[in-house]
C-alpha distance (Angstrom), angle and dihedral (degrees) to the residues before:
residue distance angle dihedral
M1 . . .
E2 3.82 . .
E3 3.79 120.2 .
S4 3.81 89.8 -127.4
S5 3.85 91.2 61.5
I6 3.85 94.0 55.5
K7 3.75 109.3 101.7
S8 3.78 118.5 -139.1
G9 3.76 117.8 -142.8
P10 3.82 140.4 149.9
S11 3.77 89.3 -55.8
S12 3.74 93.8 56.7
N13 3.80 123.3 100.7
Q14 3.75 92.0 -110.8
E15 3.71 117.8 122.4
K16 3.82 110.1 -96.2
T17 3.75 114.3 -124.6
D18 3.77 136.2 -176.0
M19 3.80 124.9 -118.2
C20 3.79 93.3 -84.6
G21 3.86 92.9 54.5
G22 3.77 93.8 -108.4
E23 3.81 123.5 128.7
R24 3.81 112.4 -79.7
I25 3.73 116.8 -117.3
K26 3.80 112.2 -133.1
R27 3.78 118.6 -130.0
P28 3.85 116.9 -118.5
M29 3.74 117.1 -106.8
N30 3.83 118.4 -96.8
A31 3.83 122.3 -122.2
F32 3.79 93.9 -92.6
M33 3.82 93.6 52.6
V34 3.85 91.5 48.6
W35 3.76 90.2 52.2
A36 3.80 96.3 40.7
K37 3.85 93.3 51.0
D38 3.79 92.4 66.8
R39 3.83 96.8 31.0
R40 3.86 90.4 52.4
R41 3.87 89.4 58.7
E42 3.83 90.8 50.8
I43 3.86 92.6 50.2
R44 3.81 92.3 46.1
K45 3.85 91.8 51.1
K46 3.80 91.0 51.2
T47 3.76 98.1 43.4
P48 3.88 110.8 16.6
S49 3.83 91.3 169.2
L50 3.80 93.2 68.8
H51 3.81 116.7 107.6
Q52 3.78 116.8 -121.2
S53 3.74 93.2 -110.0
Q54 3.90 90.4 54.1
V55 3.85 89.0 51.3
S56 3.76 89.8 49.3
D57 3.82 92.5 51.9
L58 3.80 89.8 50.0
L59 3.82 90.8 51.3
S60 3.83 92.9 49.5
K61 3.82 92.2 48.5
E62 3.82 91.6 48.2
W63 3.85 91.8 47.7
R64 3.81 92.7 49.1
A65 3.86 90.7 48.7
M66 3.84 93.0 48.7
S67 3.77 117.9 104.3
K68 3.70 121.7 -114.5
D69 3.77 88.2 -111.4
G70 3.79 89.0 56.7
K71 3.68 93.9 49.2
S72 3.84 93.0 44.3
Q73 3.72 94.5 72.9
F74 3.83 90.3 60.8
C75 3.79 91.9 44.2
H76 3.81 88.7 52.7
S77 3.69 91.2 50.2
M78 3.74 90.6 51.7
I79 3.82 91.2 54.3
C80 3.84 89.6 52.5
K81 3.89 92.1 49.0
E82 3.81 90.9 46.2
S83 3.78 91.8 53.5
N84 3.78 89.0 55.2
F85 3.83 92.8 47.3
C-alpha cells in the first residue's frame, strides 16, 4: 500500500488542532480516570493475563461499589488540578 493512499484521521500521529488552527487544549481527567489510572496498574501487576476489557470491567464495578467518601478524594483532587489548569 502506498503512503499516499493512507488516510489520516484523529487516530493518526498528527498534532490535533482546533478549528482556528491553534493547538488543542486537552481536557483534564475526571475523577474516575484519575483513580483508574493507578488502580489499572495495580490490577495488571497482580493479574497480567487479564485482557484490557476485563480490567476495565473490574474497574467500573469497583468504582460503582465505592462509597461517596471514597470517590470524594478523587473529586477533590480534580478540583485542585482544574484550578491549576
